[in-house]
N, C-alpha and C positions, 0 to 999 in steps of 0.2 A: 919594957915592951912596946907599949902602945905608942911612945914618942918615936920609937924606930920605925915602926909602921907607918905613922904620919909623914916622917921624913921621906920615906921611900915612896909613898903615894900621897903626895900634898893634894889637899882638897877633898880627900875620901874620908868619909865618916868610918870609923872603927869601932866595932861591937865585940865583945867578948862572948863567944858563944858557950865556952866551958872553961874552967880554970886554966890559964896558959895557953889557950887556943883563941886566937884572934882571927875575925872575920871581917871583911870589908863590907860596906853598906850594900854594893850591888850582890855580894854574895848573901847576904842575909835576906835580901828581897826576893832573891832565886829560891832560897830554902823556903821561904813563907810561901810564894808562888806554888813550889812543887807539893808543899802540905796542903795547900787548899785545893790543887788539883786531884791530890789523893782523897781528899775528904768529898769532892764532888762526885769522883767516879764511885766511890763507896755509896753515896746517896744515890746515885742512879741505879747501882746495882741492888740496893735494899728495896728500892721502889719497884724495879723489875720482878724480884723474888716476892714482894707483897702482892703484885699483879698474878704472878703465876700461883701463889698460895690461893687467892680469891677465887680464880677460875677453877682450880681443882677441887676445892672445898665446896664451891658452889655446885659443881657436878655431882660430887660425892653426897653431899647433903640433900640435892634432890632425888638422886637415887635412893635414898634412905627414907624418902617421904617429907622431908623438911620443905618448908616453903620459902622461896626467895622473898625477901623484904622489900626489895625496890620495885615499885609498881611498872615501871617503864621496861625493866628486865623480864618481869612476869609476863606483861603484853608481847614483847619480843619473842620469848619461847614459845608463847602460844602461836603466833603466827610463823616464826622461821626454825623453830626448834632449839633444844637447848644448845647442842655442840655448835651449830652455825653461828648461833646469836653469841655465845661466850668467845668463839674465835674472831668474830667481827669486833666485838667489843675490847677484848683483850689486845688485839693487834692495833686498834686505835689507840689505845692506852700506851702500849709501847713507843707508838710513833710520837705521841703527844710528848711522853717523858724524854725521848732523845732531842726532840725539837726544843723543848724548855732548856735542855743541858745545851745544845749547840747554839742555840740562836738568842736567848734571853740575854739581857743586859748583865753584865758581871756581877754587879752588886746584888742583883736580884735572883740569880740562879741558885745561891746556896739556901737562903730562906724558903724559895719556893719548893724546892726538892724535899727540904727537910718538913715543910708544912704538909706536903702531899703524903710523905711518910707517915707522919703523925695522924693524919685524917684517915689514911687506909688503915693503920694499926688499930685506932680507936673504933672505926665504922665497920671494919672488915675481919681484921685478924681476930680481935678480942672476941666478937659474936660469935664468928664461926668456930673459934676453938672451944668456946662455951656450949655450942650446940652438938659439936662433934664429940665432945667429952661427955656429954648426956647420952648420946647414942651409944658410946662404948660402955657407960655404966650400965645401960639396959641389957647388955649382953655379959655382964659379969655376974 
């Protein structure tokens, strides 16, 4: 089968995608590119969801008497209020995420979005979930 494909498309690299299915090199590159784009979109969505979670958890935690750990945010809360500060900070974060997604060099986008998601998971998601779980346990 491979020799027939090479005779029909001289000079084209032929890859076997699955038993009995032959894919040309350009089709394989398109499939890899499509898979990478899907992964990038998912990482962008994950980062946006982490930002939303952080904003909602921060607001809910502050309403329950918890203290913001970030001194810059604490200061901004004092000067501008909780909701305006969160809206500005989260809108800026969304803008930066979209900027990184659209403008950053191809080879850097994937690790940058993955690193941002990891940092927000460790520095925001896990601590807030722990604090909110403690608040819930107080009521049980």
